[in-house]
N, C-alpha and C positions, 0 to 999 in steps of 0.2 A: 383290380387291386394292383398297386405299384409293387414291383419286386423289392425284396429286402436285400440291401447290400451286405456282402459278407465282411465282417470286421477284419481289419488287417492289424495284427498286434504290433508290428515293428515300429510304426510311427511313434508309439508311446516311448519306446526305447530311444528313438531318435530325438524326441523332444527332451527326454531326460539327459541325453548327451549334450544337447544344445544348452540346456539349463546349467549343467555342470560346467560347460565351457564358459558361460557367462560369469559364473562364480569364480572360475580360475582366472578370468580376465582381470579380476581385482587383486591378483597376487602382488606381493611386494616387489618393488623395483630392485634391480641389481646395481643401481647407481650408487656411488659412494656417498656416505652421509655428508650433508652440507654443514660446514662450519665457516662462518665469515672470517676472512683474513684479519689479522691484527692491524690496527690503524698505523700506517707508516708515517705518523706525524707526532709532534709533541702533545703532551696532555693538555697544555694551555696555550693560548695565543701569546705572542710576545708582549702585547699590551692590550688592555681591555678596561672598559669603564663599567663597574658593576651596576651603575644606575641605568634606568631606561627599561623599555618593554622589549619583549621577544618579537623579532620581525615576523615570524609566521603567524603570530597571534593578531597582527594588524593587517586587515584587508587593504588592498591598494586604494579602495574607495575612501577609506578613512585616513590612509597615510598621505595621499596627495589631495590636499584640500582645494587646490585651484580648480575652478569650475571648467575652464577651457581644457585643461589637461585631463580632467576626468572624462569629458566628452570624447577627447581623442583616444584615450585608452579604451573606452567602451567600443568605439568604432573599430579600432585596430584589432581587438580580440575577436570581433565578429567578421572582419573583412580581410585581415592580413593573409596573404597567400601562404606564408610559411606555416601559420596556424592551420589553414585549410589542408595543406599537404600533410601535416602531422596528424590531423584528425583522420584523414584517409588512410594513413599508415596504420592507425589503430583498427580501422574497419578491415583492412587487409589482413592484419594479424588475427583479428577475431574470426574471419572466415577460415584461415588456415588452422586455427585451433578447433573450429567446428569439424573440419575434415579429419584431423588427428583423433579427436574424441570419438567420432563415428566409427573409426576402425576397431574400437573395442567391442562393438556389437555386430551380430550377424546381419547381413543385408538380405532381406527376404523379398522375393519378387514373384509376382504372378506371371506364369508363362503359359502360352497357348501356341500350339503348332499343329500343322496339318500337312500331309504330303500324299501324293499319288504317284505310283511308279509302274511303268510298263517294261516287262522283260521280253525281248524277242524270243521266238521259238527255238532258234539255234543256241541260245544261252540258257534256256529253261530245262530243268531236269525232266519234265514231261514231254519236251519236244514241241510244246504248243505255247503260243504267246500267253503271258500272264499279266494281269493288272491288279495291283494291290494298293491299299490305302491305309494310312495310320493317322490318328488324331490323338492329341494329348492336351491335358489341362491340369495344372498343378502349381504348387508353391515350391520355389527353388531357393536354396542357400548355396552360394558359390564361394568356395575356397576361403572359409572363415578361419582365421588363425586362432588356436587356443593359446592364450598368452601365459603359458606356464612360467616363463622366465622374466616376464615383465617388460619385454621389448616394446610392445605396442603402448603399454602404459608409460614407459619412459619417453617415448616420442610424444605422447599426449602431454606429459608434464613439461617437456621442452617447449612445445607449442604454447602452453599456458603461460610459461615464464616469458616467452617472447612477446605474447600479448600484453602482459603486465609491463614489460620493459617499454613497449611502444606507447602505452598509455602514460607511463612516467616521462618518457621523452616528449610527449605532447605537452605535459604540464611544464617541463623544463623550457620548451619553446615559449610557452606563455610567460614564464618568469623573465626570460631574456627579452621578450618583446616589450613587456611593461617597462623594463629598465631602458631599453633603446628609445622608446617613445618619450619617456620622461626626460632622458638626457638630451634627446633631440629638441624637445620643447624648451628645456633650460638653455640650450645653446641658441635657440631662436630668440628667447627673451633677452639673453646676454647681448646679442647683436642689436636687438631693438634699443636697449639702453645705450650701447656704444654709438649707434647711429644718432640717437637723440643728443648725446653729448657732443658728437662731431658737428651736428647741424647747429646746435647752440653756439659752438665755438666759431663756426663759419659766420653766423649772423653777427656775433660780437666783433670778429675781426673785419667783417665787411663794413660795419659801422666805424671801426677804428680807421680803416682805409679811407673812408669818406671824409672823416675829420682831418686826417693827416694830409690828404690831397688838398683840402681847402687851406690848411696851414702852410703847405708848400707853395701854393699859388700866391699867398700873401708874403712869402719869404720868411716865415717864422721858423722853418726847419730846413734841413739839408736834403738833397736828393737821396743820400744814403739812408736817412731815417725812413723816407718814403718807400724805398725798395725793400727795406727790412720788414715793413708792415705788409707789403705785397707778398713777400716770402712767407710770412706767417699765414696769410689767407690761402695761398696756394697749397701749403702743407695741409691745412684743414680741409680744403676741397678735395685733395687727393685721398686723404684718409676717409672722408665721407663716401667717396665713390667706391673705394675698396670694400668698405664695410657693407654698403648696399649690395654689392655684387655677392659677397659672402652670405648675406642674409637670403638672397634669392636662391642660392645653391642649397642652403640649409633648409629652406622651405620646401624645395623640391624633394629632398631626401626624406623629410618628415611626412610629406604627403604620400610617398611610396610606402613608408612604414605603416601609416594608418590604413592604407589600402583603398582609398577613395577620396572624393572631393572633401575638403575640410577648410574651415575658415582660418586662414593664417594671416589676417590683416595685422599690420604693425600695432603694437601696444606700447604706448609711450610711458605708461606707469612704471614706477620702480617696482621690481619684483619683490614680493614679500617672502623673505627667507623662512619665516616661521611656517609658511604653508607646506614646506617640504622638510625643513631641518627639525627632526624630532629625535629625541634621545633613544638609542637602540642599545640593547644589551646583547653582546655576541654569545655569551654562555661558553660552553666547552666544545672543542672540536668533535667529540663523540656525538653531540646533538645534531650535527650536520647530516648524519646518516638518515635521520627521520625527517629532517627539514627540507633537504634539497632533493627535488625530483630527479635530477641528473644522476645523483649517486644511487638513488633507488633503481633507476634504469640500469646502471652498471651492475648492480647486485643481481637483478633479475636475469641479466644476460649471463652472469656467472652461474646462476642456478640452472639456466637452460643448458649451458655447457656440461654441467654435472649430470643432468638427465641424459644427455646424448652419450655419455660414457656408459650409463646403464644399458642403453639400447645396443651399443657396440659390444658390450660384454655378453648380452643375451644372444647375439648372433652366433656365438660359438656353440650353442646348445641346439639340440634337435628342434626343428620347427614342425609343429603338428597343425594340420588344417583339416577342416571338414567341408565336404561338398555333399549336399543332400537334396532330395526332391521327393514330394509326395503329391499324388493327384490321381487322375484317371486316364486311361488310354483305351482306345477302341479302334477297330477298322472302319466303324461307321460313326459319323458325326453324331447321329441320334443315339448311339450306344454309349456315350461317355459317362452317363449316370446310371447305366444298368448295373444290376447285381454282378459282382465279380469283376468289375472294370477297374478296381483300385490298383494303383501302381506306385512303387516307391523305389528310391535309389539312395544308398548311403555309402559314401566313399571317403573314409578317413585317409589322410596322406601324411607320411612322416618323411622328413628330409634331414639327414645327418651330414653336415659338412665333413668331408674327409681330406680333400686336397683342393686348394684354391690359389696356389702359387703365392701365398702370403697376403691375399686380399683382406681377409678378416683381421689379421694382425696389423696390417697397415691402417685399416679403418679404425682400429682401437687406438693406435698411436696418434692418428689424426685427431680423434676425439679428446685425447689427453692433452695434446699440444694446444688445441683450441681452448680447453679449460684453463691451461696455464696462461694463454693469451688473455683470457677473460679476467683472470686474477690480476695480471699486470695492468690491464686497462682499468680495473676497479681501483687498484692502489694509486694509479696515476690520477684518476678522477678525484680521489680523496685528497691527494697532495695538492692538486690544482685548486680544489675548493678551499683548503686551508690557506693557501697563499692568497687567494682572492679576498678572504675575510681579513687576513693579516694586513694586506696592502691597503684595504679600505679603512681599517682602523688607524694605520699610520698616516694615511692621507688626511683623514678627518682631523686628527690632532694637529698635524703640521699646517694644514690649510687654515684651520681656525686661528692659529697663531699668526699666519701670514695676513689674514683679513684684518686682524687687530693692528698689526704693524702698518698695513696699507692705509687704514683709516688715519693713523697718526701721521703717516707720511703725507697724505693728502691735505690734512689740516696745516702742516708745516709748509708744504709747497704752495698752498693758497695764500698763506701769509707772506711767503717770499715774493710771489708774483705781485701782491698788493704793494709791498714795500718798494719793490723795484720800480713799479709804475710811479709811486709817489716820489722816489728819488729822481727819476727822469723828469717828472713834471717840475721839480724844483731846481733842475739843472745840476744835480749832484752826481749823475751817472749817465753814461751813454745809453742809447736805446738798445744796444746789443745786450745789455744786462736784462732789459725787459723781454727781449726776444728769447733769450735762454730760459728765463723763468716761466714764461707762458708755454714754451715748447715742452718743458719738463712737467708743467702742470697738466697739460693734455695727456701726456704719457702716463702719469700717475693715475689720473682719472680712469683711463682705459684699462690699466693693469688691475685696479681695484675691482672693476666690474668683472674682469676675467677671473680673478681669484675668488670672488664671491660665487661665481657660477661653478668653478672647480670644486669648492667646498660643498655646494649642493649636490653636485654630481657624485662626489665621494660618498655622500650619505645615501644617494640612490644606489650606488654600487654595493654599499654595505647591506642595504635592505635586500637587494637581489641575491648577494652572496650568501646571506643567511636563509634563503628560501622564501622570502616574503613575496606575496603577490601570486603565489602558485594557484592555478585553477583547481577546482575540486577533482579528486580522483574518480574515474569512471568505475574502477574495480578496486576492491579492498586489497591493500598490499599484504 
């Protein structure tokens, strides 16, 4: 018959102490109560159009109707290195939060040890050599802090807010990337249109040069007229070369943003403004706090700083930790489970800070200064967001007016060039008048394309400034 082990009553008390400690680990934090700072901006934007939809309510797939742009955005959100780095930052913060959260609970480990010791005769009390052995097996709890003052919980709360801030920063990177790719694509399409206009001008002036060369050969025009036509062609060729160089550079930048190979073949079609230009309603500045992930990240960082103040305050109070072990011990390996082999150890430890040369006070001051820095950074982020929306609204209104003026100017300039050519053909004006009219016409054509693209970019900027296109949150705010 197997021997019956003698019950050891203390482990019940030890388990009760551990259970009480786990309950105390949920004590309230000593961090100051959180109150969001007042918005350091006006209650309304300087100008706003009440018509239109809310930007966060429109996914980028619906806002950007161009198929090529949609494909680029999809690839960029999957392959861009900034997005990848931001996602890894979230995983880093998640692991740090897991470590901080685990500090609230005791770490229980299974330990086994064995040793044999020989004492020589001249050191032995009996005067004869002695050999002894000891074997142990049990569960150990090492230096678990009872969180009476909420220090561990405050550190856990800080790690959680840092994790939420990292996830919000990841979404802010996504918003910025959507805007960057969209603006890069618009710039590429602008250059495509400008290159097409320049090439058409080159073809037209090359044909004019052919005609004028023939007319000069038969003596119908002077050498001056011929050189003026050659000058027009040279200017168009130079502009075309410059624009093609700019397009190549823009294509390289867009490919880097997308994060991989992408079809950037020139598109000679006129870009459809309606595929991007959709009415958006800015709403009130207070709505940005819920719409923009970068502001959410700044607020989570402020909450993390608040929690660190709680941990710094708790460090002024006594720290109580438990070290305990329960198992069996014997001088024989085979006797570990014999009756009476039970062994336990229970060692509470209290540390009360008395003198630390001002270290705790300095740590408290550091936590408070970092909280103040987080407040200033939050307020700066809010002001920056307000300005971005206000600028985008002003640009949208001003550029829309400039586009209309540009269209009127282009129509007038086209008519001027036609009349100047007609006057020259009838001998009523020198060719210098035609030269000036055609040069100005090319400039106006190029400027109108640039203004149209700037208007589209202002709409993209407004969409991003209002928090549109943000990826889904990994964690609930």
